[in-house]
C-alpha angles and dihedrals in degrees: 000000000000119000116261115242122232108238124198124184130186134170116226129192113254093247134107088261088072091072100066090037091055092048091052092047092052092046091051094045093051094045093046094050096041090230110174094225119118105269096196092054091045090053094048095048092045090053090051094051094045092046090051091050091049094047104035111024116100120232134040102259123122127269120242120214115203119188121188116191129189139150087267094061135271142294122206123195128188114200124198135169097247113099093200112110119245123248117293111307094169103063117102117247090245089062094057123084109174118196106263091216095056120095093207136045104071102090098090090040088058091048092050094045102043102037130081088228139347142180146127138251137191119256133191089258100039125291144323121219114198147178134189132211121199123224090245092060126269099238137034125180117248113261 
């Protein structure tokens, strides 16, 4: 029988204050469950998804953060009320060439590059954008 995942959900206001709150919640959830996923990477990618939802999602409704933890790693979802899909989460990192002079435009590149998997799906209220990190670590530098 597969292990049941621990799921934590919290609604956050759609304001910039949601970003550090979401980072702290993910850090606390990973530490409390002893999940062997990389907590620093989980915090960074969570911050990117929440910041995108705050800045780009239409509407005024709250954001919902969903964290699933298991011995195999973690999955983080950010739900918002805007049904429009996010920028491209499916391109490979090698296909992306952000303008080095721009201050924005690297968040989804980070999510694609550092996660074990990522994507989005429609929900009854809008969409969920997610990433997973495996227990072994999602990224290793080239040798």
